[in-house]
N, C-alpha and C positions, 0 to 999 in steps of 0.2 A: 504495500499500500503506500502511495508516494506521500511525502509530507504536505500538511496544509500551511504550514509555515515557511516563509520565504525570508529568512534571514540575510542581514547584510551587516557589515561594520556601522556603529553609531558615529554619526557624523562628528559629535563632539567628543565622543569618550569611547573611540574606538580599542582602546587597550582593555576596556573594563566589560563594554556591552556588543551583542548582537541584537538588532532590533528587526522585528518582523514588518516586511513592508504591507503585508495585508492585514495586520491586526494591530499591530503598534506595541506587541510584547515585548519585553525585554529579556534576552539571554545573559545571565551574568556569568561571562568568560572564566572569572578567577574563582569560582565555587569549586569546592572539593565535597565529594561523598565522605560520610564519616559513621563510624559505627554507635549507633545510637542505644549504648548500655543504658541498664536500668538506672545509674544515677544522672544520665543526661538530662533527663526532664527535670527531677529535683533540684540539680545543681541549676541549671540554665533559669529555671523558675526563681531561685532564692537571688541570685546574682541579679536578676531584674527587678525582683520586687521586694526584696530584703526579710522575705517570709518562705516559708515553704509552700508549697501547694494546699496542703491539708490545713496549713494554718489560715489559708486565706479560702476556706470552703464558704463562710458566709457571704463573700463578697462575690465568689464565683458562682453560688447560686443565686444571688440576685441578679448577676450578668444573664446567667441560664434562663432565667424567668423575663428577663427583658428581651432576650432573642425568641422567646418562644411567644413574646407579645406580638413581635414584629410579624412572625410566622402565621399567626392567627388572623392576620388581615386579609390572608389569601387562602388559607386552609383551616378548616374546622378539624381538630386534633382527635375527636372522638373516633375510637377504632380505628385509625391510621396508623400504619406502620413507617417507622424512622429508624435510618441507619446512621451511625455517626463514625467516621472515618478519623482515626486518632482520638479516642473518647476518653484518655488519660484517667483520672479516677473516677469517672463516672457520674459527675456531678449535674452535667447538661442532660445526660440520658434520664438520671434519677428524677428532675424536674419535669422532664419530657412525659415521663410514665406518669405522674401525678396531673397532668393536663388530659390525659386519656391516650397517648401514642402507645403502640406495643414497638417495645424497643430493641434494639440490636447495636452493639458496637465492635468497634475493631481498633486494638491499641497495641503498638509496638513493645512497649515495656511488658512484661511479665508480671512485676510487682504491681503495676497498675491496674492491669487486667485482673489480676486476684484479687485485688481492695475492692473492685468493681464488683466482681462475683460475690466474694466470701461477705463483705461488710455491707453491700447495698444491694444483692440479690439480683443483678442484672445478669443478662446474658451477653458476655463480652468475649470476643476469641483474642488471644495474644498472636502477634505475626504481622508481616508485612502486607500491606495493601496490592503488592505485586505478586504475592504467593497465590498461586490458582489453587492449591490444595485447600485454602481456608477462604477463596473467595465465595460471598453466598451466591448459592443457585438461585434465590428468591429475587423478586423485584419489591421496591419501596415506595411509599406515598411521599417521603421525605429523606433526601440525604443532605447531612450536614459535615463540615469540616472547618475548621478553626485554627488557622495559621500552620497547614498541614502541606497543601498541595505544592508550596513553592520550593519545598524540601526535594522534590523528586527530580532527578534529571530528565527524564522524558515526559513532557507535559502533554505531548499527544496520547501517549498510552494513558495516563491518569485520566484525562476526559473522555475518552472511550470508554473506560471501566466505569466512570461515575454515571455515564450515560446508559450502560447497561444495567445499572442498579436502579435506575428511575423508571417508574410508569408512567406512561404516557399522561400528562396533567400533572405530574409529580413536581415537586419542589426541592431546588437546589439551593442551598443555603452556605455561604461562604464567609468567613472572614479573614481579612488579607493586609499585608503592609501594601501601601500604595505610594506610586509616582507622582500621583497627583495630590502632594501635599506639601508643606511649608519645608521639609527638610530637604527633599530633592529638587524642588523649584526655585529653593532661595538659598540653599546652603550645601551644595552638592560635596562640598570638602567634609562636611560633618556627616552627610549621607554615606559617601564611600568609606569612612573613619570607622564608622558604627555597622557597616552592612554586613551581616551575619554571613560567615565563610560558608554555610551550606545551605543557602538560598539560592536555587539555580535559576529562578525565574522572579520577574518583577511586572508587575500589572498596575494599571490604572484601571477606575470603573469603565473609562471608555475601551480600553483593550480588552479589556475582559469579556465586556459585553460582545465585542466583535468577535471573539475567542469561541464564548458560548453559543454565539448564534450559529457558527460551522458546525456544532453537534444538535442543531434543532431546539436550542434552548433560548428562551426569550427573557431578558432582564425586565423585571418587573419593579424592583426597589433597590436602591442604592443610599446609604448613609455613611457619614464620619462614626467613627468609632469614639471618638475623643477629639478635642478642640486645644490647639497650643498655639496660640498667637505669638507665645515668647519665642517660638521657634522659626518665625517667619522672619527673614531678615529684608523682604523688600517692604513696599509701601503699603501692604496689608497690615501687617507686624506693627509697622511703624506709625500710621494714622488712624485706622480702624479702632474703634471702641471694641471691649469684648463682644459686647451684644451683637454690634455689625458684622464683626469677624464670625460669629456663631452662624449669622444669618446668610452671609458669604458663602460660608463652608457647606451649609444645609443646600443651598440651591445649584453649587456647583461640585458638591462631592468632593471637598478640598480638605484633604487630611493625610495625614501618615499613616492610618490603618483606616478600613472602613468594612461595612457590611454589604453583601449583595445576594438578593435573593433573586433565582431564574426559575421560569416555569417550562417543562419539557412539552414542546407542540404535541398535540394529540395527534 
């Protein structure tokens, strides 16, 4: 099968990026695959948030509830099936179950998967999303992945597999870093300084929308995950009040991280 991506060197950052002329998706040339040992998730999380994933459970459950509220505008969860790629300790799945979803998850860390199963009673399998032996045979009404898909070197294979999991009319809910935010747009030096070494792909809301369209998915929702005017080194950070910055960010989905919901065409 031929590639749907047409990658060429980025005009401004050719040493770091290839960019797809069809979609605008960026491939980070400097990315390296790494072994995601069990300690990876906990260490990375603590380094970023100064507390462990488990210590942050109340906040993570609140975030899960907010995400489920976003989904409820497009889908009634009662009796629907939901699959999460990279389900971590299972807090999102646990909240989704409370809403009425029948949930399943896949988590690379065996420790996190065991916690999900033993402590929360969830149906979670440990392993890689690319492992055929554990790839679900059924399809789902909703597929969710938060800060996961950018870690895979082969984006097309990942979207093909996601598409296989979704029922016609089903929802795909993603959380991702964004190129259309203050860091990359106004402070690229800082962007590259802090860019995770294991992120192979970088998306903007528009490039993700174009990419999903290639797989028959129509984007129906996109919104900033948070607002950081202090990161904006341009006119927006300098002149806009916080309220106006938030308004601008919501209108143009201008943020370093964003949520996206797409529906698979029937």
